[in-house]
TORMAR-984278 format. One record per residue (C-alpha): residue in three letters; y, x, z. Coordinates in nm, 4 decimals. Layout:
N
 res       c2       c1       c3
 ALA        Y        X        Z
...
# end
This chain:
422
 res       c2       c1       c3
 MET -23.2865   8.8716   5.2785
 ALA -23.3006   8.8303   4.9118
 ARG -23.6845   8.7515   4.9261
 LYS -23.6119   8.4618   5.1581
 ALA -23.3473   8.3271   4.9354
 THR -23.5763   8.3427   4.6325
 LYS -23.8220   8.1404   4.8271
 ALA -23.5617   7.8778   4.9093
 ASP -23.4771   7.8488   4.5479
 ARG -23.8449   7.7466   4.4634
 ILE -23.8427   7.4445   4.6866
 SER -23.7018   7.1085   4.5714
 ASP -23.3322   7.0510   4.6460
 ASP -23.3624   6.7846   4.9170
 MET -23.6344   6.9714   5.1051
 LEU -23.4065   7.2808   5.1633
 PRO -23.2847   7.1604   5.5244
 GLU -23.6394   7.0886   5.6360
 PHE -23.7661   7.4125   5.4930
 LEU -23.4960   7.6177   5.6633
 GLN -23.5592   7.4225   5.9927
 TYR -23.9301   7.5059   5.9627
 CYS -23.8548   7.8797   5.9031
 MET -23.6344   7.8859   6.2170
 VAL -23.8779   7.6984   6.4523
 ASN -24.1620   7.9193   6.3374
 GLY -23.9619   8.2472   6.3632
 LYS -23.9390   8.3203   5.9881
 MET -23.5681   8.3583   6.0010
 ASP -23.2857   8.3261   6.2623
 ARG -22.9988   8.1034   6.2325
 ALA -22.7737   8.3547   6.0540
 GLU -23.0326   8.4176   5.7887
 ALA -23.0934   8.0481   5.7393
 ALA -22.7223   8.0128   5.6919
 ASP -22.7033   8.2856   5.4322
 ALA -22.9955   8.1297   5.2503
 ARG -22.8398   7.7955   5.2571
 ALA -22.5107   7.9443   5.1096
 MET -22.6981   8.1152   4.8419
 PHE -22.8821   7.7905   4.7521
 LYS -22.5547   7.5871   4.7419
 LYS -22.3867   7.8516   4.5130
 LYS -22.6791   7.8437   4.2730
 LYS -22.6703   7.4600   4.2566
 VAL -22.2914   7.4643   4.2068
 GLU -22.3310   7.7102   3.9205
 GLU -22.5390   7.4585   3.7358
 LYS -22.2371   7.2417   3.7010
 VAL -21.9268   7.4781   3.7398
 ASP -21.8432   7.8206   3.6020
 LEU -21.7497   8.0040   3.9295
 SER -21.5995   8.2906   3.7430
 ARG -21.2939   8.0715   3.7023
 VAL -21.2282   8.0624   4.0640
 LYS -20.8763   8.2137   4.1366
 GLN -20.6818   8.2938   4.4350
 MET -20.3275   8.1884   4.5165
 LYS -20.0577   8.4057   4.6579
 GLY -20.1053   8.2690   5.0137
 GLY -20.4769   8.3614   5.0040
 ARG -20.6392   8.0245   4.9295
 TYR -20.9026   7.9992   4.6617
 TYR -20.8907   7.7289   4.4029
 ILE -21.0541   7.6152   4.0617
 HIS -20.9864   7.3537   3.7953
 ILE -21.3191   7.2032   3.6906
 GLY -21.1913   7.0166   3.3776
 LYS -21.1449   6.6584   3.2986
 LYS -21.5118   6.5786   3.2071
 LEU -21.6311   6.6957   3.5246
 ALA -21.3454   6.5335   3.7233
 ASP -21.4416   6.2066   3.5814
 GLU -21.7737   6.2557   3.7543
 VAL -21.6525   6.3626   4.1075
 GLY -21.3226   6.2014   4.1127
 LYS -21.0830   6.4942   4.1031
 GLU -21.0139   6.8052   3.8883
 MET -20.8870   7.0626   4.1369
 PHE -21.0611   7.1994   4.4485
 ALA -20.9062   7.4366   4.7023
 ALA -21.0020   7.5986   5.0272
 ALA -20.9264   7.8891   5.2709
 THR -21.2389   8.0793   5.1595
 GLU -21.4479   8.1048   4.8518
 GLU -21.7516   7.9835   5.0634
 GLN -21.5674   7.6711   5.1879
 LEU -21.4737   7.6201   4.8172
 ILE -21.8281   7.6369   4.7083
 ASP -21.9242   7.3823   5.0083
 GLN -21.6594   7.1459   4.8643
 LEU -21.8017   7.1627   4.5177
 TYR -22.1693   7.1316   4.6344
 GLU -22.0742   6.8219   4.8419
 ALA -21.8781   6.6683   4.5413
 PHE -22.1758   6.7189   4.3079
 PHE -22.4822   6.7184   4.5239
 GLY -22.3941   6.5891   4.8727
 GLU -22.5613   6.3220   5.0658
 SER -22.3044   6.0631   4.9414
 LYS -22.4663   6.1143   4.5837
 LEU -22.8231   6.0601   4.7067
 THR -22.9447   5.7758   4.4880
 LEU -23.2150   5.5178   4.5759
 ARG -23.4541   5.7039   4.3306
 GLU -23.3983   6.0318   4.5301
 ALA -23.4387   5.8504   4.8524
 TYR -23.7728   5.6986   4.7357
 GLY -23.8986   6.0478   4.6564
 ARG -23.8052   6.1722   5.0143
 TRP -23.9647   5.8819   5.1670
 GLN -24.2865   5.9372   4.9711
 ARG -24.3034   6.2962   5.0668
 TYR -24.2240   6.2140   5.4369
 ARG -24.5142   5.9565   5.4343
 ALA -24.7558   6.2089   5.2858
 ASP -24.6591   6.4565   5.5560
 ILE -24.7343   6.2032   5.8376
 GLY -25.0709   6.0957   5.6912
 THR -24.9955   5.7726   5.5191
 SER -25.2979   5.6464   5.3181
 PRO -25.2806   5.7657   4.9648
 LYS -25.3999   5.4100   4.8633
 THR -25.0892   5.2676   5.0183
 GLN -24.8751   5.5331   4.8556
 LYS -25.0248   5.4570   4.5217
 GLU -24.9547   5.0859   4.5562
 ASN -24.6034   5.1619   4.6427
 ALA -24.5605   5.4032   4.3460
 ASN -24.7027   5.1355   4.1139
 ASP -24.4550   4.8826   4.2469
 TRP -24.1804   5.1337   4.2122
 ASN -24.2667   5.2020   3.8445
 ARG -24.3038   4.8318   3.7612
 PHE -23.9938   4.6964   3.9314
 LEU -23.7463   4.9674   4.0283
 ASP -23.7750   5.2563   3.8052
 LYS -23.5620   5.1193   3.5201
 SER -23.3355   4.9050   3.7385
 GLU -22.9726   4.9576   3.8024
 LEU -23.0415   4.9875   4.1779
 ALA -23.2589   5.3011   4.1291
 ASP -22.9739   5.5241   4.0301
 LYS -22.7071   5.3732   4.2698
 PRO -22.6194   5.5875   4.5608
 VAL -22.7657   5.4750   4.8813
 VAL -22.4445   5.4714   5.0713
 LYS -22.3079   5.2139   4.8126
 ILE -22.6077   4.9879   4.8135
 THR -22.4933   4.6577   4.9591
 VAL -22.6658   4.3304   5.0792
 LEU -22.5476   4.1626   4.7572
 ASP -22.7182   4.4433   4.5529
 ILE -23.0467   4.3811   4.7108
 LYS -23.0193   4.0093   4.6761
 ASP -22.9265   4.0371   4.3005
 PHE -23.2209   4.2686   4.2508
 PHE -23.4639   4.0204   4.3872
 MET -23.3094   3.7213   4.2082
 VAL -23.3614   3.9072   3.8883
 MET -23.7248   3.9916   3.9924
 THR -23.8100   3.6334   4.0482
 LYS -23.6391   3.4992   3.7371
 ASP -23.8728   3.2370   3.5631
 TYR -24.1195   3.2543   3.8608
 ALA -24.2134   3.5900   3.7498
 VAL -24.3807   3.7158   4.0668
 THR -24.5616   3.5825   4.3701
 TRP -24.4208   3.5917   4.7156
 LYS -24.6737   3.8405   4.8143
 LYS -24.5726   4.0732   4.5470
 LEU -24.2112   4.0320   4.6323
 SER -24.3026   4.0975   5.0060
 ASN -24.4657   4.4293   4.8951
 VAL -24.1596   4.5454   4.7112
 ARG -23.9286   4.4363   4.9891
 GLY -24.1437   4.6354   5.2486
 MET -24.1147   4.9375   5.0241
 LEU -23.7348   4.9039   5.0022
 ASN -23.7079   4.8326   5.3784
 GLY -23.9145   5.1491   5.4492
 ILE -23.6895   5.3698   5.2284
 MET -23.3728   5.2364   5.3950
 ILE -23.5145   5.2723   5.7395
 ARG -23.5800   5.6318   5.6640
 CYS -23.2279   5.6676   5.5372
 VAL -23.0911   5.5217   5.8616
 GLU -23.3107   5.7692   6.0672
 LEU -23.1682   6.0570   5.8619
 GLY -22.8173   5.9443   5.9374
 LEU -22.7343   5.8678   5.5602
 ILE -22.6430   5.5225   5.6350
 ASP -22.5628   5.3008   5.9428
 ASN -22.7305   4.9772   5.8428
 ASN -23.0247   4.8722   5.6463
 PRO -22.9112   4.6098   5.3893
 VAL -23.2710   4.4960   5.3186
 MET -23.2832   4.3268   5.6582
 ASN -22.9645   4.1311   5.6105
 VAL -23.0652   3.9450   5.3006
 ASP -23.1385   3.5611   5.3233
 TYR -23.4820   3.5299   5.1546
 SER -23.5234   3.1520   5.1898
 ARG -23.3764   3.0814   4.8530
 ILE -23.5573   3.3836   4.6930
 LYS -23.8784   3.2655   4.8319
 ARG -23.8460   2.9292   4.6388
 ARG -23.8120   3.1321   4.3270
 CYS -24.1521   3.2876   4.3614
 ARG -24.4600   3.1715   4.1687
 PRO -24.7004   2.9664   4.3839
 VAL -25.0565   3.0916   4.4207
 GLN -25.3553   2.8781   4.4559
 ASP -25.6412   3.0447   4.6284
 THR -25.9090   3.0759   4.3748
 ARG -26.1443   3.2873   4.5691
 SER -26.4821   3.1298   4.6572
 ASP -26.7596   3.2221   4.8930
 TYR -27.1236   3.2572   4.8152
 THR -27.3128   2.9458   4.8722
 VAL -27.6180   2.9416   5.0983
 GLU -27.8350   2.8709   4.7784
 GLU -27.6713   3.1700   4.6049
 LYS -27.7246   3.3917   4.9045
 LYS -28.1028   3.2990   4.9165
 ALA -28.1301   3.3663   4.5530
 ILE -27.9770   3.7127   4.5785
 LEU -28.1697   3.8097   4.8827
 GLU -28.5047   3.6997   4.7149
 TYR -28.4203   3.9441   4.4357
 LEU -28.3122   4.2202   4.6758
 ARG -28.6337   4.1917   4.8752
 SER -28.8426   4.3292   4.5895
 SER -28.6673   4.6603   4.5904
 ASN -28.6655   4.9623   4.8342
 ASN -28.3795   5.1310   4.6516
 PRO -28.1385   5.2465   4.9328
 TYR -27.8466   5.0788   4.7580
 ASP -28.0448   4.7450   4.7297
 LEU -28.1396   4.7760   5.1001
 ALA -27.7696   4.8285   5.1922
 ALA -27.6800   4.5218   4.9832
 ARG -27.9522   4.3158   5.1575
 PHE -27.8163   4.4327   5.4896
 ALA -27.4616   4.3367   5.4060
 PHE -27.5714   3.9772   5.3261
 ASN -27.7154   3.9409   5.6863
 VAL -27.3952   4.0657   5.8730
 PHE -27.0215   4.0583   5.8077
 LEU -26.9102   4.4288   5.8039
 ARG -26.6425   4.6045   5.5798
 VAL -26.8227   4.8196   5.3382
 GLY -26.6679   5.1354   5.4862
 GLU -26.8316   5.0376   5.8302
 LEU -27.1647   4.9640   5.6635
 ILE -27.2024   5.3147   5.5162
 ALA -27.0920   5.4789   5.8232
 ILE -27.3679   5.3252   6.0466
 LYS -27.5929   5.5702   6.2269
 TYR -27.9527   5.5015   6.3484
 LYS -27.8140   5.5718   6.7191
 ASP -27.5737   5.2784   6.6671
 ILE -27.8446   5.0242   6.6619
 TYR -28.0172   4.9114   6.9782
 ASP -28.0959   4.6059   7.1823
 GLY -28.0866   4.3948   6.8675
 PHE -27.7210   4.4793   6.7772
 VAL -27.5360   4.7204   6.5615
 HIS -27.2442   4.8875   6.7412
 ILE -26.9598   4.9595   6.4974
 ASN -26.7973   5.2711   6.6112
 ARG -26.6716   5.4390   6.2819
 SER -26.5731   5.3913   5.9235
 THR -26.5799   5.5895   5.5951
 ARG -26.2474   5.5987   5.4444
 ARG -26.1396   5.7013   5.0991
 GLU -25.8906   5.9835   5.0693
 GLN -25.6899   6.1218   4.7825
 ASP -25.4969   6.4402   4.7328
 VAL -25.1180   6.3684   4.7063
 SER -24.8800   6.6185   4.5408
 PHE -24.5252   6.6056   4.4063
 ASP -24.4133   6.7623   4.0659
 LYS -24.0807   6.9632   4.0211
 ASN -23.9026   6.6328   3.9534
 GLY -24.0093   6.4915   4.2825
 GLN -24.2560   6.2504   4.1261
 ILE -24.5646   6.1576   4.3370
 ARG -24.8991   6.2628   4.1746
 PHE -25.2523   6.1576   4.2920
 GLY -25.5413   6.3874   4.2483
 ARG -25.9070   6.4052   4.3545
 ILE -26.0708   6.1219   4.5660
 ASN -26.2728   6.2201   4.8803
 TYR -26.4505   6.0289   5.1465
 ARG -26.4400   6.1061   5.5194
 THR -26.6125   5.9443   5.8067
 GLU -26.4081   5.9023   6.1120
 ASP -26.4645   5.7519   6.4615
 ARG -26.1887   5.5037   6.4185
 MET -26.1627   5.1589   6.2513
 LYS -25.9229   4.9742   6.0186
 GLY -25.5783   4.9354   6.1910
 ASN -25.6801   5.2140   6.4404
 THR -25.6945   4.9770   6.7365
 GLU -25.9578   4.9268   7.0066
 ALA -26.0059   4.5774   6.8750
 GLY -26.1628   4.7364   6.5669
 PHE -26.4693   4.8621   6.7622
 HIS -26.7116   4.5669   6.7663
 VAL -27.0686   4.4674   6.8120
 VAL -27.2662   4.2532   6.5703
 PRO -27.6023   4.0763   6.6450
 LEU -27.8831   4.1463   6.3973
 ASN -28.1239   3.8929   6.2579
 ARG -28.4775   3.9475   6.1713
 GLU -28.4128   4.0422   5.8183
 ALA -28.1476   4.2950   5.9165
 LEU -28.3803   4.4582   6.1632
 GLU -28.6424   4.4787   5.8932
 VAL -28.4106   4.6684   5.6574
 VAL -28.3399   4.9117   5.9447
 GLU -28.7114   4.9773   5.9675
 LEU -28.7448   5.0238   5.5917
 THR -28.4545   5.2572   5.5637
 HIS -28.5766   5.4689   5.8559
 ALA -28.9155   5.4810   5.7017
 LEU -28.7538   5.6235   5.3662
 TYR -28.5433   5.8818   5.5454
 PRO -28.6509   5.9326   5.8971
 ASP -28.4603   6.2554   5.9461
 SER -28.1279   6.1235   5.8243
 GLU -27.8400   6.0688   6.0683
 PHE -27.6980   5.7690   5.8658
 LEU -27.8831   5.4337   5.8348
 PHE -27.7928   5.4059   5.4567
 ASN -27.8308   5.7250   5.2552
 ASN -27.9834   5.8486   4.9386
 LYS -28.1795   6.1668   4.9953
 GLY -27.9697   6.2655   5.2889
 HIS -27.6309   6.1809   5.1387
 GLN -27.4265   5.8856   5.2552
 LEU -27.4061   5.5951   5.0073
 GLU -27.0797   5.5159   4.8207
 ALA -26.9014   5.1852   4.8616
 GLY -26.8468   5.1461   4.4934
 THR -27.2091   5.1951   4.4037
 ILE -27.3138   4.9293   4.6661
 ASN -27.0934   4.6801   4.4921
 ARG -27.2465   4.7832   4.1437
 HIS -27.5948   4.6938   4.2957
 ILE -27.4616   4.3627   4.4322
 ARG -27.3142   4.2829   4.0860
 ARG -27.6553   4.3658   3.9266
 ALA -27.8376   4.1430   4.1661
 CYS -27.5979   3.8617   4.0976
 GLU -27.6449   3.8965   3.7206
 ALA -28.0173   3.9035   3.7532
 VAL -28.0397   3.5522   3.9291
 GLY -27.7299   3.4058   3.7393
 VAL -27.4863   3.4016   4.0330
 THR -27.1062   3.4622   3.9917
 TYR -27.0382   3.8128   4.1451
 ARG -26.8071   3.8556   4.4261
 PRO -26.7605   4.2004   4.5903
 SER -26.8861   4.3115   4.9344
 HIS -26.5758   4.2067   5.1147
 GLN -26.6422   3.8438   4.9938
 ILE -26.9696   3.8496   5.1808
 ARG -26.7681   3.9091   5.5001
 PHE -26.5790   3.5948   5.4233
 THR -26.8889   3.4001   5.3312
 ASN -27.0692   3.4766   5.6648
 ALA -26.7584   3.4227   5.8694
 ALA -26.7206   3.0755   5.7077
 LEU -27.0885   2.9985   5.7732
 LEU -27.0608   3.0729   6.1349
 TYR -26.7460   2.8661   6.1767
 ASP -26.9234   2.5774   5.9962
 ALA -27.2199   2.6068   6.2248
 GLY -26.9794   2.5540   6.5286
 VAL -26.9260   2.9100   6.6411
 PRO -26.5707   2.9157   6.8046
 VAL -26.3220   3.1331   6.5989
 GLU -26.2409   3.3159   6.9288
 GLN -26.6037   3.4521   6.9123
 ILE -26.6059   3.5149   6.5539
 SER -26.2858   3.7345   6.5504
 PRO -26.4191   4.0203   6.7809
 MET -26.7391   4.0369   6.5679
 LEU -26.5379   4.0890   6.2555
 GLY -26.3233   4.3483   6.4316
 HIS -26.0148   4.1364   6.4270
 SER -25.7499   4.1754   6.6999
 ASN -25.6347   3.8063   6.6490
 THR -25.7842   3.4731   6.5294
 ALA -25.5033   3.4344   6.2764
 THR -25.6664   3.6910   6.0567
 THR -26.0045   3.5312   6.0970
 LEU -25.8817   3.1909   6.0070
 HIS -25.7408   3.3598   5.6845
 TYR -26.1030   3.4668   5.6155
 ILE -26.2335   3.1125   5.6825
 ARG -25.9630   2.9418   5.4742
 LYS -26.0556   2.5882   5.5849
 LYS -25.7962   2.3715   5.4168
 LYS -26.0282   2.0691   5.3874
 PRO -26.1743   1.9060   5.6961
 THR -26.5474   1.8976   5.7435
 GLU -26.7253   1.5617   5.6906
 ALA -26.7865   1.5418   6.0590
 THR -26.4106   1.5801   6.1312
 SER -26.3264   1.3412   5.8668
 GLN -26.5512   1.0608   6.0033
 ILE -26.3840   1.1305   6.3492
 VAL -26.0308   1.0898   6.1976
 ARG -26.1471   0.7620   6.0270
 ASP -26.3068   0.6198   6.3545
 VAL -26.0155   0.7251   6.5849
 LEU -25.7362   0.5844   6.3503
 THR -25.9060   0.2624   6.2728
 ALA -25.7370  -0.0154   6.4698
# end
């Protein structure tokens, strides 16, 4: 039994209940053993705060201890008493370490560990960690017990965050989403009954956010022609992949995951994507740490919905690139590879940048090519309802975000002038 208690001592405090549950489910210990391990753990934690050698027994058999004025200021009372010594330790543990003491910082750590367990993208976790460190880590809210956080606390936090138009609405929404996720998890664990993040009126807060003008720009037709002319002089596999990208509108993860068998009847059938993965761990203080980056190709798309699987027609130049790559590596499974190894997304973007610099064009990453080609189709009269499935979008609203048509075309402008002329 001592060995099991030692193992429990090595895990983080807030992971003990989950650890004991795991051991019971997997036959590592029965309920009585788990109870003994939990009792030993609680005693060890209480001894970090209180000298248990000072516990005394009354004539009637009850156990009691005076913890001193300094500790009493921390927990609200000086004397603790109970029928048994174990119950006394339970009282002390709850007073110093119970769920009512769980801070938002600790809840954030639990939430991040939970998301790592269920397979949340490390990229998303890293973005949340960056937002936590930037906005919440040094805030008063971080060290406030979750059970005491009110709607007013959340509102005041966001009012400070938006002082002097310091952040955009998108950034605030990211932080709000993180807080919402933490609080939802606390509700699920039974720590709180209601999620205060959901009850804040954000209308006034939104007006305090810095407006953002979309400064992104697509490649022009002339720029595309110049870049493609440069790329046509090279049979480097990365240049060929970049050339292919300018003739379709694929995510770069989809592009490098294409196999030769996916191309037939003049179409490329997008059935998989290569995703970036990163090792996630937690230090002894519960802080999230990110390690080595790996890549994995999976038969699922962004969003993991059926709408993600799509078919894209290939023009003459795209089919020519397929023939060239197949001639270079006829035995390779993947269309774009270098000596049998899949290409890397970042390296493709570096080759696009090099081509842009060579012809004097402002560089935009591969995802901007997707925007560019979607807008070109729309301008040519292709209905947005037909563009959406080719992009792998489940709805046209996302596609319209790509197209970003704020100014009417000249043809539409002329129609407006003619119709509204009396």
